[in-house]
C-alpha positions in Angstrom: -7.5 224.5 10.3 -4.2 222.9 11.2 -2.2 225.6 9.6 -4.2 228.3 11.4 -3.7 226.7 14.8 0.0 226.1 14.2 0.5 229.7 13.0 -1.3 231.2 15.9 0.6 229.0 18.4 4.0 229.9 16.9 3.0 233.6 16.9 2.0 233.4 20.6 5.3 231.6 21.5 7.4 234.0 19.4 5.8 236.9 21.3 7.5 235.8 24.4 10.7 234.3 22.9 13.0 235.5 20.2 13.6 232.3 18.1 15.5 232.3 14.8 14.1 230.5 11.7 15.7 227.2 12.5 14.3 227.1 16.0 10.9 228.2 14.7 10.9 225.4 12.1 11.8 222.9 14.9 9.0 224.3 17.0 6.5 224.1 14.1 7.5 220.4 13.5 7.0 219.5 17.1 3.7 221.4 17.4 2.5 219.7 14.1 3.4 216.3 15.5 1.5 217.0 18.7 -1.5 218.3 16.7 -1.6 215.2 14.6 -1.3 212.9 17.6 -4.2 214.6 19.4 -6.5 214.7 16.4 -5.8 211.0 15.5 -6.4 209.9 19.1 -9.6 211.9 19.3 -11.0 210.3 16.1 -9.9 206.9 17.3 -11.8 207.4 20.6 -15.0 208.4 18.8 -14.8 205.3 16.5 -14.1 203.1 19.6 -17.2 204.6 21.3 -19.2 203.8 18.2 -18.0 200.1 18.0 -17.9 199.6 21.8 -14.2 199.0 22.4 -13.2 202.1 24.4 -11.8 200.2 27.4 -9.7 198.1 25.1 -8.5 201.1 23.2 -7.4 202.9 26.3 -5.6 199.8 27.5 -3.9 199.3 24.2 -2.9 203.0 24.1 -1.4 202.7 27.5 0.7 199.6 26.7 1.6 201.0 23.2 2.8 204.2 24.9 5.0 202.2 27.3 6.5 200.3 24.3 7.1 203.5 22.4 9.4 204.8 25.2 12.0 202.2 24.2 11.0 201.4 20.6 10.0 203.2 17.4 6.5 203.1 16.0 5.2 202.3 12.5 5.4 205.3 10.2 3.4 206.0 7.0 4.9 207.7 4.0 2.0 210.2 3.8 -0.5 211.6 6.3 -3.2 209.5 4.8 -1.2 206.3 5.4 -0.5 207.4 8.9 -4.2 207.9 9.6 -5.1 204.6 8.1 -2.5 202.7 10.2 -3.3 204.5 13.4 -7.1 204.0 13.1 -6.5 200.4 12.2 -4.2 199.7 15.0 -6.2 201.5 17.7 -9.7 200.3 16.6 -9.4 197.0 14.8 -6.9 195.4 17.3 -9.1 196.2 20.4 -12.0 194.8 18.4 -10.2 191.6 17.9 -9.1 191.3 21.5 
C-alpha cells in the first residue's frame, strides 16, 4: 500500500513539475518519511486510546517534537526496529508517567 500511495503521489507531483531522477528520488525519500511518521503516529494513537493514555501521548508528542527541533531522534536499523522503538516510546512512557 505504501508503494502505491508513494507512486501515485510522485506521479501527481511530476505532472505539474519536471523533476530529474535525483530530485524524484529525494522527493520519494521525503514522502516515504512523511508516510511512515503519519502511520506510526496513527497506530500509537489507537494503542493509547486502548490503554487510556491519550492525553499523556499527546503531551509527550508535543514535547518530543520541540526537542527534535534542536536534537536528533533515536533511529532503528530497520523499519521493524523503528516501529518497535516508536510504539514503545509513545505508549509505554506515557503509561509510566
